[in-house]
N, C-alpha and C positions, 0 to 999 in steps of 0.2 A: 811839540816842546812838552815842558813838566814841570810839577813846581810840585819836590820830594817824593817825584816818581808817580804822581797821574797826570795820567800822560792824555793832550789833548791837541787837534788840530786845528789851526791855526790860520783863520780867511779872512782875507781884505774885501770890502762885501762894499765898501763905499763907493764905487760906480761901476761893478756887475749886476746889482741886483737880483743877486744867488738867492732861487726860495727850493731849500732843499723838502725832498720828505725824508715822513721815516723812514724808507727804502731804502733812498741812501744814503742818512746818516750811518745806518746801518752797512753799510754797506763801506761807507767810507774806514768804520769804527772796524772791525772786522780785523780779527790777527794775522787772519794765513788768506781771506782773498783782498784785504782792503790796506789802506794802510798802519794800519794799527791805532785803537788810541780809547779815551776811558770818557770821549764828550764831541762835542765841534764847536768851535766862536765861530763866530761871524764877528768880525768890527763894523758897524757903519757910522753912518752920522746922526752924530743924535737929534730926537726929534721937541728938545724941552731947552731949556739951559745947560745939559754939562757938556762938559768936550767930545763927548762919542757918545754910543751906545753899543750897545754886544745882542745878540742872540743867539742862546746856548742851549745846547741837545746835547741829552745823554746818549749813551752808547746804544740802547735803545728808539734812538728817533724823538723819544718826551723830548720837551722841551723845560728847558730847570728853569724855577726860579736865579738861585743864586748858587756859585759854586768857589768859596778861598782860595784855593790853588788856580783856579779858573780863573779868580783876578786878578792876584800876583801874574800869573804868565798872559795875560791880558793885557797889565800894564806895561810889562817888558818892552812885547808885542809893538802895540804903540807906538812905546818912544825911538824903538824903530824903524817904525815906518811913515811918522811923521817929523817932528821938528828936535826930537832929542830930547823933548823933556824931561824931568824931575820930578812932576808930581801931573795928574788929571785928576779927570772924574767920568764917571760912564753909568749910562742909562743901565741897570737890568727891571728884573721884573719885581724884584727883589726891595727897589726906590735905586735911589742914586747910589755912588759909591768911590769912594775917596780913594787915589794911591800914591803911595810916593814913591822913588829906588835912594836907594841908599846901599851903594854899590855891588855884593853879589848878592841883597836880601834884595825883597818888595814888603813895604808898610801899607793893608791895608785895614782902612777902618770900613767896620761893617754896621752895617744897622744895626739898631739899639734891641737886644733880643727881647722877645714879648715870648707869655703864654707858659711862664716854669708851672711848674706841674710836680712836684717832689712826692716821692715814695708811694708811689701806685702802685695796688699789684693785681699781678694778669698769670691767667691760667693759662700754659704751653705745657709743653710734651718733656722738660724735661720739669714740669711742676710750678706751685706759681711763683712768683718771679716778684721781688721789687726793681722797680723801671723807674726813673727818674726821665720828665724831657720837658724840650726847649726847640725855639726857633727862632735859630741866628740867623735869618736869611730865607733857610728850607728846616722843614720841622725833623729833630734829631730825639732821640729814646739816648739815654747812658744806663748802659746797668756794667755796674763794678764788680768784679771777679779776684781772683788771686789770683792770679798765674795768666796772662794773656797772651800764651802761646799755645793752651791749654783746651781755649775757647773755643767753644763749635760755630763759630762765626757764620758761615755757611747755611749750617740747619736751623739754627738757633735763629738764627740773625734774617733770613728764607722767611719766618716762622713770626716772626713779631713784626717786620716791618709790612706784613700782609693780614698783620692782627685784625680783627674786626673794630678791639681800642681803639684804634688808630683809619678806620675807614671812612669816606673811601680815597683821602687823599695816600693812604699809608704813612708810613717815617720810614729814614734812614737809623741804622743804627749803630748805636758804638759801645765797644764790649771796654771795658777802661781797668787797671791793674796800675795800682796807689804802689812809688817807687819811694816814696822819702825825697824829704827837703823843699816842696813844693813840684815835684817833678811828676806826669803819668807817664802810660806809656798805653796809646791808645791804637784798637783796631777796628774800623770799620765795612760794616756791610751798606751800600751806596742803590736808594730805588734809582735802577734803569741801567744798574750797570753790574751791583756782585761787591764783592768786596775789589775795592783797591789799595792799595801802597801804601794813600794818604787819603784823607776830606778833609778840604783845609774848615770849611763850618764845620765839622766832626769833631773837627780840635778845639773851635770854640766852643763848642759847647761840650762838650765833655771838661775845658776849665772853666768856662764860668759853675758847671755843675758841682765841680769837685770844688773850685772856692766857698760855694754858697754851704755843703755841704762837710766840709774839712779844713774849711779855715784858710785855705792857700792862699796868702796874700798876692796882688800884682808884678810881677807877671810869673806864670804860670809856664812851664818848662813841657813840653810834649814830644816826647819820643815816636815815630809811626810808625810802622811794617817795614816800607823803603829803606829806615835805620832814620834820616833824615829828623835833626831836634827843629821844634815850630815853636815859636811864643807867644802866649793869648796875654797883649795884657788889657787893664780894664781899671776903671777907677767905681768902689761900691754906691750906689745912687740907689736907698731904702731898699726895697726886697730886690732890687734889680742891681742890674750893670750899664752903665754907661761909659762913653769913650771905648770901644769895644774894641782895638787893632792884633790882626795877623801878623806875625812877621818870618817868613821863610825866604827858602830861596825859590827860581823862579830861572830853567832853561833853555837854551834855544837847544835843537838834537837837527834838524837837516830840515834844510827844505827842496819840496819839488814839485810833480804836478802829478795829478789822480783824471782817468775819465772816468766819469759815474756817469 
């Protein structure tokens, strides 16, 4: 499946009880020697009061707390494999997430944003940069650029992702271009993956930071590298935001089997 070009292998693990190793995850996600994906999502039974649970793994085999595009794909996948329900809740390491299907789109209610840090300056190979950050389920750094097409996403993204300022966990890195009328463009370097065609929690982080610094109202429209448009809706809540919703596509590509 893919959500705005961010692609995932989905596995119904309610009965199999799979416990995949990092090496197996890497094999599945390998673009030439496996299925090829940015991550793997396992649908499982819930441990608490949610409808379901998930286990999410990045391309490098590391476990991820949350993934916005993955959450939309998970909701679409769960609808097909359950009873066709239009809304559901599921457990993630970031907390319980609620999702609702609306035609071709899926709306995900994200966990409340935490740890806003505005206007921090860090030294990089490109000089001293002003960077903003927020946790939208996973940590994100936001860097505003004049032209997203010219941003050094791979080089600078890798450097900031591993910067001592964000140690030991590291951070995802978003390069954001203001395009006017409450719209932005975003390119994201993800922990455990590298640059992807889209990152849902990164889109949310970029939208919220843009709203905080540039006064954009809800929703903020976001164009990602894959060419899709996502939407970040929110309600102001003092110095933060509440009821943050990420809306975008989630599509089935194919189904199959793999030996691991």
